[in-house]
C-alpha positions as CSV (number, residue, x, y, z in Angstrom):
1,M,-11.5,-23.8,-4.1
2,A,-10.7,-21.1,-1.6
3,T,-10.1,-17.5,-2.6
4,Q,-6.4,-16.5,-2.4
5,H,-5.3,-13.1,-1.2
6,T,-2.0,-11.4,-1.5
7,Y,-0.6,-9.9,1.7
8,R,2.4,-7.6,2.2
9,V,4.0,-8.3,5.5
10,I,6.7,-6.3,7.3
11,V,8.4,-8.4,10.0
12,R,10.5,-6.4,12.5
13,G,12.9,-7.5,15.1
14,T,16.0,-6.7,17.1
15,F,19.4,-8.4,16.8
16,S,20.6,-9.8,20.1
17,E,23.9,-11.1,21.4
18,L,25.5,-11.4,17.9
19,T,28.7,-13.5,17.7
20,D,31.8,-11.9,16.2
21,G,31.3,-14.0,13.1
22,A,27.7,-12.9,12.6
23,R,28.6,-9.3,13.3
24,A,31.4,-9.4,10.7
25,W,29.2,-11.1,8.1
26,L,26.3,-8.5,8.6
27,L,28.7,-5.6,8.4
28,G,30.3,-7.0,5.2
29,E,26.8,-7.2,3.6
30,V,25.3,-4.0,5.0
31,D,25.4,-2.1,1.7
32,E,23.3,-4.9,0.1
33,H,20.6,-4.5,2.8
34,G,20.1,-0.7,3.1
35,L,16.9,1.3,2.5
36,S,17.4,1.4,-1.2
37,Q,17.1,-2.4,-1.3
38,M,13.6,-2.6,0.3
39,R,11.2,-4.7,-1.7
40,F,8.3,-7.0,-1.1
41,T,9.2,-10.4,-2.4
42,P,8.1,-14.0,-1.7
43,E,11.6,-14.9,-0.4
44,G,11.8,-11.7,1.7
45,S,13.9,-8.5,1.6
46,L,16.1,-7.9,4.6
47,T,17.1,-4.4,5.7
48,Y,19.3,-3.2,8.5
49,D,22.0,-0.6,9.1
50,R,25.6,-0.5,10.5
51,V,24.3,-0.1,14.1
52,L,23.1,-3.7,13.9
53,K,20.3,-3.2,16.4
54,H,17.0,-3.4,14.4
55,F,16.1,-5.2,11.2
56,S,13.1,-5.6,9.0
57,Y,12.0,-8.2,6.4
58,R,9.5,-7.5,3.7
59,F,7.5,-10.4,2.3
60,V,4.7,-11.1,-0.2
61,V,2.6,-13.9,1.1
62,V,-0.3,-15.5,-0.9
63,S,-2.7,-17.3,1.4
64,D,-6.3,-18.3,1.7
65,A,-8.5,-15.3,2.4
66,A,-10.3,-17.4,5.0
67,D,-7.1,-17.8,7.0
68,G,-6.8,-14.0,7.2
69,E,-4.0,-11.7,8.1
70,E,-3.0,-13.8,11.2
71,M,-1.9,-16.7,8.9
72,A,0.0,-14.4,6.6
73,S,1.8,-12.9,9.6
74,A,2.7,-16.4,11.0
75,L,4.0,-17.5,7.6
76,A,6.1,-14.4,7.1
77,E,7.5,-14.7,10.6
78,D,8.4,-18.3,10.0
79,R,10.2,-17.4,6.8
80,A,12.1,-14.6,8.5
81,E,13.2,-17.0,11.3
82,G,14.5,-19.5,8.8
83,A,16.3,-16.9,6.7
84,L,17.9,-15.3,9.7
85,K,19.2,-18.7,11.0
86,A,20.6,-19.4,7.5
87,L,22.4,-16.1,7.0
88,G,26.0,-16.1,5.9
89,G,26.2,-19.7,4.8
90,G,24.9,-20.8,8.2
91,V,26.5,-18.2,10.4
92,G,23.0,-17.3,11.5
93,V,22.1,-14.5,13.8
94,T,20.3,-14.3,17.1
95,F,17.3,-12.1,17.5
96,G,14.5,-11.1,19.9
97,E,10.8,-11.4,19.5
98,L,9.4,-10.8,16.0
99,R,6.4,-8.6,15.3
100,S,4.7,-8.0,12.0
101,T,2.4,-5.7,10.2
102,V,0.1,-7.1,7.5
103,T,-1.7,-5.4,4.6
104,D,-4.2,-7.3,2.5
105,M,-3.6,-6.0,-1.0
106,D,-6.9,-7.4,-2.2
107,T,-9.0,-5.4,0.2
108,M,-6.9,-2.2,0.2
109,K,-8.7,0.9,-0.9
110,I,-6.9,3.2,-3.3
111,N,-7.8,6.9,-3.1
112,R,-7.3,8.6,-6.4
113,K,-7.1,12.3,-6.8
114,G,-9.8,14.0,-8.8
115,R,-8.8,15.2,-12.3
């Protein structure tokens, strides 16, 4: 059995050419997607502001350690694409290239202050 690692992945992107319907839906939901709502979850946590330019998704991805951070990144980006396309009951949003940052929580070092 392969060793599983837990990864925290931040997927970032830029909205592009939003339709009036997508823009209206996003603005109607903006208070639910602000900085105070940021959490790492398996289903993802979307954050953006009223400018509707940039967004980020935060995911927890559990994957085989042998597959590494690249697989965690690919899985999170795939989840983000699907979620963005399904927003607003299928209104969906258009976006540019996604980029991600991955942290392997199982290999992360914790620096503790001396007592």
